[in-house]
KOLGU-4560 file (N, C-alpha, C; in nm, 3 decimals, padded with zeros to 5 digits):
<recs>
<n_xx: 02.497 n_yy: 05.274 n_zz: 02.329 ca_xx: 02.365 ca_yy: 05.185 ca_zz: 02.407 c_xx: 02.423 c_yy: 05.196 c_zz: 02.544 mol: A seq: 1 type: UNK>
<n_xx: 02.333 n_yy: 05.179 n_zz: 02.630 ca_xx: 02.351 ca_yy: 05.201 ca_zz: 02.797 c_xx: 02.370 c_yy: 05.045 c_zz: 02.817 mol: A seq: 2 type: UNK>
<n_xx: 02.431 n_yy: 05.004 n_zz: 02.938 ca_xx: 02.463 ca_yy: 04.888 ca_zz: 02.977 c_xx: 02.457 c_yy: 04.923 c_zz: 03.132 mol: A seq: 3 type: UNK>
<n_xx: 02.393 n_yy: 04.807 n_zz: 03.212 ca_xx: 02.416 ca_yy: 04.840 ca_zz: 03.352 c_xx: 02.508 c_yy: 04.708 c_zz: 03.398 mol: A seq: 4 type: UNK>
<n_xx: 02.629 n_yy: 04.745 n_zz: 03.497 ca_xx: 02.693 ca_yy: 04.675 ca_zz: 03.527 c_xx: 02.672 c_yy: 04.652 c_zz: 03.687 mol: A seq: 5 type: UNK>
<n_xx: 02.639 n_yy: 04.532 n_zz: 03.714 ca_xx: 02.590 ca_yy: 04.482 ca_zz: 03.870 c_xx: 02.685 c_yy: 04.411 c_zz: 03.919 mol: A seq: 6 type: UNK>
<n_xx: 02.762 n_yy: 04.454 n_zz: 04.009 ca_xx: 02.897 ca_yy: 04.360 ca_zz: 04.071 c_xx: 02.870 c_yy: 04.323 c_zz: 04.182 mol: A seq: 7 type: UNK>
<n_xx: 02.933 n_yy: 04.210 n_zz: 04.224 ca_xx: 02.891 ca_yy: 04.117 ca_zz: 04.358 c_xx: 03.052 c_yy: 04.121 c_zz: 04.416 mol: A seq: 8 type: UNK>
<n_xx: 03.048 n_yy: 04.203 n_zz: 04.559 ca_xx: 03.178 ca_yy: 04.203 ca_zz: 04.611 c_xx: 03.215 c_yy: 04.031 c_zz: 04.658 mol: A seq: 9 type: UNK>
<n_xx: 03.334 n_yy: 04.010 n_zz: 04.668 ca_xx: 03.375 ca_yy: 03.911 ca_zz: 04.745 c_xx: 03.363 c_yy: 03.905 c_zz: 04.882 mol: A seq: 10 type: UNK>
<n_xx: 03.359 n_yy: 03.768 n_zz: 04.953 ca_xx: 03.340 ca_yy: 03.819 ca_zz: 05.093 c_xx: 03.472 c_yy: 03.877 c_zz: 05.141 mol: A seq: 11 type: UNK>
<n_xx: 03.475 n_yy: 03.935 n_zz: 05.255 ca_xx: 03.594 ca_yy: 04.004 ca_zz: 05.315 c_xx: 03.676 c_yy: 04.093 c_zz: 05.223 mol: A seq: 12 type: UNK>
<n_xx: 03.599 n_yy: 04.196 n_zz: 05.138 ca_xx: 03.668 ca_yy: 04.247 ca_zz: 05.056 c_xx: 03.683 c_yy: 04.394 c_zz: 05.076 mol: A seq: 13 type: UNK>
<n_xx: 03.640 n_yy: 04.432 n_zz: 05.193 ca_xx: 03.637 ca_yy: 04.575 ca_zz: 05.250 c_xx: 03.751 c_yy: 04.644 c_zz: 05.223 mol: A seq: 14 type: UNK>
<n_xx: 03.864 n_yy: 04.592 n_zz: 05.284 ca_xx: 03.991 ca_yy: 04.658 ca_zz: 05.322 c_xx: 04.057 c_yy: 04.683 c_zz: 05.141 mol: A seq: 15 type: UNK>
<n_xx: 04.029 n_yy: 04.591 n_zz: 05.075 ca_xx: 04.090 ca_yy: 04.591 ca_zz: 04.924 c_xx: 04.008 c_yy: 04.682 c_zz: 04.872 mol: A seq: 16 type: UNK>
<n_xx: 03.874 n_yy: 04.690 n_zz: 04.891 ca_xx: 03.763 ca_yy: 04.797 ca_zz: 04.816 c_xx: 03.832 c_yy: 04.931 c_zz: 04.862 mol: A seq: 17 type: UNK>
<n_xx: 03.871 n_yy: 04.953 n_zz: 04.975 ca_xx: 03.899 ca_yy: 05.072 ca_zz: 05.056 c_xx: 04.041 c_yy: 05.133 c_zz: 04.952 mol: A seq: 18 type: UNK>
<n_xx: 04.132 n_yy: 05.024 n_zz: 04.945 ca_xx: 04.265 ca_yy: 05.060 ca_zz: 04.858 c_xx: 04.235 c_yy: 05.081 c_zz: 04.752 mol: A seq: 19 type: UNK>
<n_xx: 04.152 n_yy: 05.021 n_zz: 04.652 ca_xx: 04.150 ca_yy: 05.034 ca_zz: 04.512 c_xx: 04.037 c_yy: 05.161 c_zz: 04.507 mol: A seq: 20 type: UNK>
<n_xx: 03.984 n_yy: 05.207 n_zz: 04.568 ca_xx: 03.858 ca_yy: 05.296 ca_zz: 04.544 c_xx: 03.924 c_yy: 05.436 c_zz: 04.464 mol: A seq: 21 type: UNK>
<n_xx: 04.055 n_yy: 05.477 n_zz: 04.540 ca_xx: 04.079 ca_yy: 05.599 ca_zz: 04.408 c_xx: 04.069 c_yy: 05.586 c_zz: 04.278 mol: A seq: 22 type: UNK>
<n_xx: 04.145 n_yy: 05.469 n_zz: 04.238 ca_xx: 04.119 ca_yy: 05.414 ca_zz: 04.108 c_xx: 04.028 c_yy: 05.397 c_zz: 04.022 mol: A seq: 23 type: UNK>
<n_xx: 03.930 n_yy: 05.342 n_zz: 04.131 ca_xx: 03.790 ca_yy: 05.307 ca_zz: 04.055 c_xx: 03.745 c_yy: 05.432 c_zz: 04.052 mol: A seq: 24 type: UNK>
<n_xx: 03.725 n_yy: 05.502 n_zz: 04.131 ca_xx: 03.638 ca_yy: 05.642 ca_zz: 04.113 c_xx: 03.715 c_yy: 05.734 c_zz: 03.984 mol: A seq: 25 type: UNK>
<n_xx: 03.857 n_yy: 05.698 n_zz: 03.974 ca_xx: 03.909 ca_yy: 05.777 ca_zz: 03.871 c_xx: 03.885 c_yy: 05.729 c_zz: 03.745 mol: A seq: 26 type: UNK>
<n_xx: 03.800 n_yy: 05.607 n_zz: 03.714 ca_xx: 03.764 ca_yy: 05.575 ca_zz: 03.597 c_xx: 03.625 c_yy: 05.607 c_zz: 03.544 mol: A seq: 27 type: UNK>
<n_xx: 03.562 n_yy: 05.609 n_zz: 03.697 ca_xx: 03.423 ca_yy: 05.652 ca_zz: 03.662 c_xx: 03.433 c_yy: 05.796 c_zz: 03.629 mol: A seq: 28 type: UNK>
<n_xx: 03.513 n_yy: 05.861 n_zz: 03.694 ca_xx: 03.523 ca_yy: 06.010 ca_zz: 03.656 c_xx: 03.555 c_yy: 06.056 c_zz: 03.514 mol: A seq: 29 type: UNK>
<n_xx: 03.623 n_yy: 05.959 n_zz: 03.450 ca_xx: 03.659 ca_yy: 05.958 ca_zz: 03.293 c_xx: 03.522 c_yy: 05.933 c_zz: 03.227 mol: A seq: 30 type: UNK>
<n_xx: 03.463 n_yy: 05.844 n_zz: 03.289 ca_xx: 03.318 ca_yy: 05.820 ca_zz: 03.191 c_xx: 03.239 c_yy: 05.932 c_zz: 03.213 mol: A seq: 31 type: UNK>
<n_xx: 03.238 n_yy: 06.011 n_zz: 03.338 ca_xx: 03.158 ca_yy: 06.110 ca_zz: 03.354 c_xx: 03.160 c_yy: 06.244 c_zz: 03.283 mol: A seq: 32 type: UNK>
<n_xx: 03.331 n_yy: 06.251 n_zz: 03.291 ca_xx: 03.385 ca_yy: 06.360 ca_zz: 03.178 c_xx: 03.361 c_yy: 06.352 c_zz: 03.019 mol: A seq: 33 type: UNK>
<n_xx: 03.323 n_yy: 06.216 n_zz: 02.963 ca_xx: 03.310 ca_yy: 06.191 ca_zz: 02.825 c_xx: 03.144 c_yy: 06.181 c_zz: 02.796 mol: A seq: 34 type: UNK>
<n_xx: 03.057 n_yy: 06.203 n_zz: 02.943 ca_xx: 02.943 ca_yy: 06.233 ca_zz: 02.926 c_xx: 02.847 c_yy: 06.080 c_zz: 02.886 mol: A seq: 35 type: UNK>
<n_xx: 02.928 n_yy: 05.998 n_zz: 02.959 ca_xx: 02.881 ca_yy: 05.870 ca_zz: 02.943 c_xx: 02.822 c_yy: 05.799 c_zz: 03.068 mol: A seq: 36 type: UNK>
<n_xx: 02.846 n_yy: 05.840 n_zz: 03.170 ca_xx: 02.788 ca_yy: 05.782 ca_zz: 03.282 c_xx: 02.672 c_yy: 05.825 c_zz: 03.336 mol: A seq: 37 type: UNK>
<n_xx: 02.548 n_yy: 05.736 n_zz: 03.370 ca_xx: 02.429 ca_yy: 05.796 ca_zz: 03.418 c_xx: 02.421 c_yy: 05.780 c_zz: 03.538 mol: A seq: 38 type: UNK>
<n_xx: 02.471 n_yy: 05.671 n_zz: 03.610 ca_xx: 02.479 ca_yy: 05.654 ca_zz: 03.748 c_xx: 02.589 c_yy: 05.547 c_zz: 03.801 mol: A seq: 39 type: UNK>
<n_xx: 02.667 n_yy: 05.590 n_zz: 03.930 ca_xx: 02.734 ca_yy: 05.458 ca_zz: 03.987 c_xx: 02.694 c_yy: 05.466 c_zz: 04.108 mol: A seq: 40 type: UNK>
<n_xx: 02.745 n_yy: 05.367 n_zz: 04.198 ca_xx: 02.724 ca_yy: 05.371 ca_zz: 04.348 c_xx: 02.742 c_yy: 05.226 c_zz: 04.390 mol: A seq: 41 type: UNK>
<n_xx: 02.781 n_yy: 05.193 n_zz: 04.521 ca_xx: 02.785 ca_yy: 05.089 ca_zz: 04.592 c_xx: 02.655 c_yy: 05.042 c_zz: 04.660 mol: A seq: 42 type: UNK>
<n_xx: 02.658 n_yy: 04.937 n_zz: 04.694 ca_xx: 02.540 ca_yy: 04.876 ca_zz: 04.774 c_xx: 02.573 c_yy: 04.850 c_zz: 04.893 mol: A seq: 43 type: UNK>
<n_xx: 02.503 n_yy: 04.964 n_zz: 04.994 ca_xx: 02.552 ca_yy: 04.906 ca_zz: 05.139 c_xx: 02.481 c_yy: 04.793 c_zz: 05.192 mol: A seq: 44 type: UNK>
<n_xx: 02.565 n_yy: 04.742 n_zz: 05.303 ca_xx: 02.501 ca_yy: 04.635 ca_zz: 05.369 c_xx: 02.370 c_yy: 04.701 c_zz: 05.463 mol: A seq: 45 type: UNK>
<n_xx: 02.251 n_yy: 04.625 n_zz: 05.481 ca_xx: 02.169 ca_yy: 04.686 ca_zz: 05.553 c_xx: 02.190 c_yy: 04.723 c_zz: 05.713 mol: A seq: 46 type: UNK>
<n_xx: 02.288 n_yy: 04.608 n_zz: 05.759 ca_xx: 02.346 ca_yy: 04.647 ca_zz: 05.890 c_xx: 02.425 c_yy: 04.696 c_zz: 05.907 mol: A seq: 47 type: UNK>
<n_xx: 02.494 n_yy: 04.781 n_zz: 05.823 ca_xx: 02.641 ca_yy: 04.845 ca_zz: 05.835 c_xx: 02.654 c_yy: 04.942 c_zz: 05.706 mol: A seq: 48 type: UNK>
<n_xx: 02.590 n_yy: 05.034 n_zz: 05.655 ca_xx: 02.625 ca_yy: 05.112 ca_zz: 05.541 c_xx: 02.750 c_yy: 05.173 c_zz: 05.549 mol: A seq: 49 type: UNK>
<n_xx: 02.854 n_yy: 05.130 n_zz: 05.616 ca_xx: 02.999 ca_yy: 05.176 ca_zz: 05.565 c_xx: 03.077 c_yy: 05.045 c_zz: 05.478 mol: A seq: 50 type: UNK>
<n_xx: 02.997 n_yy: 04.916 n_zz: 05.475 ca_xx: 03.052 ca_yy: 04.819 ca_zz: 05.430 c_xx: 02.964 c_yy: 04.782 c_zz: 05.285 mol: A seq: 51 type: UNK>
<n_xx: 02.993 n_yy: 04.715 n_zz: 05.185 ca_xx: 02.926 ca_yy: 04.691 ca_zz: 05.080 c_xx: 02.916 c_yy: 04.566 c_zz: 05.031 mol: A seq: 52 type: UNK>
<n_xx: 02.829 n_yy: 04.517 n_zz: 04.969 ca_xx: 02.784 ca_yy: 04.399 ca_zz: 04.893 c_xx: 02.820 c_yy: 04.390 c_zz: 04.742 mol: A seq: 53 type: UNK>
<n_xx: 02.839 n_yy: 04.519 n_zz: 04.695 ca_xx: 02.850 ca_yy: 04.521 ca_zz: 04.536 c_xx: 02.852 c_yy: 04.664 c_zz: 04.477 mol: A seq: 54 type: UNK>
<n_xx: 02.818 n_yy: 04.674 n_zz: 04.380 ca_xx: 02.824 ca_yy: 04.829 ca_zz: 04.330 c_xx: 02.725 c_yy: 04.797 c_zz: 04.196 mol: A seq: 55 type: UNK>
<n_xx: 02.641 n_yy: 04.930 n_zz: 04.148 ca_xx: 02.601 ca_yy: 04.934 ca_zz: 04.018 c_xx: 02.615 c_yy: 05.045 c_zz: 03.962 mol: A seq: 56 type: UNK>
<n_xx: 02.670 n_yy: 05.046 n_zz: 03.820 ca_xx: 02.695 ca_yy: 05.136 ca_zz: 03.729 c_xx: 02.642 c_yy: 05.116 c_zz: 03.594 mol: A seq: 57 type: UNK>
<n_xx: 02.555 n_yy: 05.250 n_zz: 03.551 ca_xx: 02.505 ca_yy: 05.227 ca_zz: 03.437 c_xx: 02.574 c_yy: 05.342 c_zz: 03.356 mol: A seq: 58 type: UNK>
<n_xx: 02.625 n_yy: 05.297 n_zz: 03.237 ca_xx: 02.687 ca_yy: 05.366 ca_zz: 03.164 c_xx: 02.678 c_yy: 05.336 c_zz: 03.009 mol: A seq: 59 type: UNK>
<n_xx: 02.713 n_yy: 05.428 n_zz: 02.927 ca_xx: 02.689 ca_yy: 05.410 ca_zz: 02.776 c_xx: 02.836 c_yy: 05.341 c_zz: 02.723 mol: A seq: 60 type: UNK>
<n_xx: 02.819 n_yy: 05.248 n_zz: 02.642 ca_xx: 02.916 ca_yy: 05.185 ca_zz: 02.572 c_xx: 02.881 c_yy: 05.131 c_zz: 02.444 mol: A seq: 61 type: UNK>
<n_xx: 02.970 n_yy: 05.115 n_zz: 02.342 ca_xx: 02.948 ca_yy: 05.107 ca_zz: 02.186 c_xx: 02.876 c_yy: 04.979 c_zz: 02.194 mol: A seq: 62 type: UNK>
<n_xx: 02.930 n_yy: 04.851 n_zz: 02.250 ca_xx: 02.876 ca_yy: 04.739 ca_zz: 02.268 c_xx: 02.858 c_yy: 04.648 c_zz: 02.392 mol: A seq: 63 type: UNK>
<n_xx: 02.835 n_yy: 04.527 n_zz: 02.392 ca_xx: 02.846 ca_yy: 04.455 ca_zz: 02.523 c_xx: 02.997 c_yy: 04.407 c_zz: 02.542 mol: A seq: 64 type: UNK>
<n_xx: 03.050 n_yy: 04.386 n_zz: 02.445 ca_xx: 03.205 ca_yy: 04.340 ca_zz: 02.450 c_xx: 03.284 c_yy: 04.477 c_zz: 02.510 mol: A seq: 65 type: UNK>
<n_xx: 03.257 n_yy: 04.580 n_zz: 02.455 ca_xx: 03.310 ca_yy: 04.704 ca_zz: 02.495 c_xx: 03.305 c_yy: 04.713 c_zz: 02.681 mol: A seq: 66 type: UNK>
<n_xx: 03.161 n_yy: 04.717 n_zz: 02.708 ca_xx: 03.139 ca_yy: 04.709 ca_zz: 02.831 c_xx: 03.215 c_yy: 04.609 c_zz: 02.937 mol: A seq: 67 type: UNK>
<n_xx: 03.205 n_yy: 04.478 n_zz: 02.849 ca_xx: 03.293 ca_yy: 04.354 ca_zz: 02.946 c_xx: 03.433 c_yy: 04.423 c_zz: 02.971 mol: A seq: 68 type: UNK>
<n_xx: 03.486 n_yy: 04.449 n_zz: 02.861 ca_xx: 03.618 ca_yy: 04.470 ca_zz: 02.831 c_xx: 03.661 c_yy: 04.590 c_zz: 02.955 mol: A seq: 69 type: UNK>
<n_xx: 03.571 n_yy: 04.683 n_zz: 02.966 ca_xx: 03.585 ca_yy: 04.799 ca_zz: 03.052 c_xx: 03.574 c_yy: 04.753 c_zz: 03.204 mol: A seq: 70 type: UNK>
<n_xx: 03.482 n_yy: 04.650 n_zz: 03.204 ca_xx: 03.447 ca_yy: 04.605 ca_zz: 03.365 c_xx: 03.600 c_yy: 04.526 c_zz: 03.397 mol: A seq: 71 type: UNK>
<n_xx: 03.619 n_yy: 04.445 n_zz: 03.294 ca_xx: 03.734 ca_yy: 04.363 ca_zz: 03.338 c_xx: 03.883 c_yy: 04.457 c_zz: 03.343 mol: A seq: 72 type: UNK>
<n_xx: 03.877 n_yy: 04.562 n_zz: 03.340 ca_xx: 03.977 ca_yy: 04.646 ca_zz: 03.365 c_xx: 03.992 c_yy: 04.711 c_zz: 03.486 mol: A seq: 73 type: UNK>
<n_xx: 03.853 n_yy: 04.713 n_zz: 03.527 ca_xx: 03.833 ca_yy: 04.799 ca_zz: 03.700 c_xx: 03.944 c_yy: 04.752 c_zz: 03.799 mol: A seq: 74 type: UNK>
<n_xx: 03.968 n_yy: 04.844 n_zz: 03.852 ca_xx: 04.065 ca_yy: 04.840 ca_zz: 03.981 c_xx: 04.000 c_yy: 04.748 c_zz: 04.078 mol: A seq: 75 type: UNK>
<n_xx: 03.875 n_yy: 04.732 n_zz: 04.105 ca_xx: 03.841 ca_yy: 04.631 ca_zz: 04.200 c_xx: 03.835 c_yy: 04.505 c_zz: 04.146 mol: A seq: 76 type: UNK>
<n_xx: 03.818 n_yy: 04.486 n_zz: 04.025 ca_xx: 03.857 ca_yy: 04.316 ca_zz: 03.967 c_xx: 04.007 c_yy: 04.308 c_zz: 04.008 mol: A seq: 77 type: UNK>
<n_xx: 04.106 n_yy: 04.381 n_zz: 03.978 ca_xx: 04.249 ca_yy: 04.373 ca_zz: 04.009 c_xx: 04.276 c_yy: 04.320 c_zz: 04.119 mol: A seq: 78 type: UNK>
<n_xx: 04.201 n_yy: 04.375 n_zz: 04.213 ca_xx: 04.243 ca_yy: 04.392 ca_zz: 04.372 c_xx: 04.128 c_yy: 04.291 c_zz: 04.451 mol: A seq: 79 type: UNK>
<n_xx: 04.055 n_yy: 04.207 n_zz: 04.359 ca_xx: 03.963 ca_yy: 04.102 ca_zz: 04.408 c_xx: 03.837 c_yy: 04.141 c_zz: 04.492 mol: A seq: 80 type: UNK>
<n_xx: 03.791 n_yy: 04.246 n_zz: 04.474 ca_xx: 03.688 ca_yy: 04.303 ca_zz: 04.533 c_xx: 03.571 c_yy: 04.248 c_zz: 04.463 mol: A seq: 81 type: UNK>
<n_xx: 03.572 n_yy: 04.259 n_zz: 04.311 ca_xx: 03.453 ca_yy: 04.194 ca_zz: 04.251 c_xx: 03.443 c_yy: 04.086 c_zz: 04.224 mol: A seq: 82 type: UNK>
<n_xx: 03.373 n_yy: 03.970 n_zz: 04.298 ca_xx: 03.349 ca_yy: 03.846 ca_zz: 04.264 c_xx: 03.295 c_yy: 03.820 c_zz: 04.105 mol: A seq: 83 type: UNK>
<n_xx: 03.186 n_yy: 03.896 n_zz: 04.077 ca_xx: 03.106 ca_yy: 03.868 ca_zz: 03.972 c_xx: 03.092 c_yy: 04.009 c_zz: 03.914 mol: A seq: 84 type: UNK>
<n_xx: 03.041 n_yy: 04.031 n_zz: 03.790 ca_xx: 02.972 ca_yy: 04.125 ca_zz: 03.729 c_xx: 02.890 c_yy: 04.070 c_zz: 03.621 mol: A seq: 85 type: UNK>
<n_xx: 02.764 n_yy: 04.108 n_zz: 03.644 ca_xx: 02.647 ca_yy: 04.087 ca_zz: 03.549 c_xx: 02.606 c_yy: 04.227 c_zz: 03.477 mol: A seq: 86 type: UNK>
<n_xx: 02.657 n_yy: 04.194 n_zz: 03.333 ca_xx: 02.635 ca_yy: 04.315 ca_zz: 03.238 c_xx: 02.518 c_yy: 04.289 c_zz: 03.158 mol: A seq: 87 type: UNK>
<n_xx: 02.411 n_yy: 04.386 n_zz: 03.169 ca_xx: 02.309 ca_yy: 04.367 ca_zz: 03.079 c_xx: 02.280 c_yy: 04.521 c_zz: 03.005 mol: A seq: 88 type: UNK>
<n_xx: 02.217 n_yy: 04.495 n_zz: 02.891 ca_xx: 02.164 ca_yy: 04.642 ca_zz: 02.828 c_xx: 02.076 c_yy: 04.670 c_zz: 02.920 mol: A seq: 89 type: UNK>
<n_xx: 02.054 n_yy: 04.838 n_zz: 02.897 ca_xx: 01.960 ca_yy: 04.892 ca_zz: 02.989 c_xx: 01.937 c_yy: 05.000 c_zz: 02.919 mol: A seq: 90 type: UNK>
<n_xx: 01.754 n_yy: 05.015 n_zz: 02.952 ca_xx: 01.694 ca_yy: 05.128 ca_zz: 02.865 c_xx: 01.655 c_yy: 05.217 c_zz: 02.987 mol: A seq: 91 type: UNK>
<n_xx: 01.704 n_yy: 05.356 n_zz: 02.991 ca_xx: 01.653 ca_yy: 05.447 ca_zz: 03.048 c_xx: 01.513 c_yy: 05.497 c_zz: 03.027 mol: A seq: 92 type: UNK>
<n_xx: 01.426 n_yy: 05.486 n_zz: 03.123 ca_xx: 01.282 ca_yy: 05.551 ca_zz: 03.104 c_xx: 01.241 c_yy: 05.663 c_zz: 03.160 mol: A seq: 93 type: UNK>
<n_xx: 01.281 n_yy: 05.656 n_zz: 03.294 ca_xx: 01.271 ca_yy: 05.782 ca_zz: 03.383 c_xx: 01.374 c_yy: 05.826 c_zz: 03.470 mol: A seq: 94 type: UNK>
<n_xx: 01.420 n_yy: 05.917 n_zz: 03.515 ca_xx: 01.344 ca_yy: 06.058 ca_zz: 03.461 c_xx: 01.370 c_yy: 06.063 c_zz: 03.343 mol: A seq: 95 type: UNK>
<n_xx: 01.322 n_yy: 06.158 n_zz: 03.257 ca_xx: 01.340 ca_yy: 06.203 ca_zz: 03.127 c_xx: 01.400 c_yy: 06.313 c_zz: 03.080 mol: A seq: 96 type: UNK>
<n_xx: 01.499 n_yy: 06.346 n_zz: 03.152 ca_xx: 01.559 ca_yy: 06.491 ca_zz: 03.178 c_xx: 01.664 c_yy: 06.494 c_zz: 03.075 mol: A seq: 97 type: UNK>
</recs>
């Protein structure tokens, strides 16, 4: 089942985000290699697109518990970047490729 993970960054977490980014991206690459990743990316600030307010990931997990466990192990969580992560089931309608 697909799940969306919508994370909100903590205030002043840009430096921590940049330091943890390679490990964060490596985990996403693993999901991609397993053909479980639909999309992933940060939410840029409107006034400065080099800084972010959070991230969105849509990926396949066996259950909500598995999605939660995966999210809790993210390097951004360990680095204090993600202040909150909202996880919900997701149904992709379009594009239907």
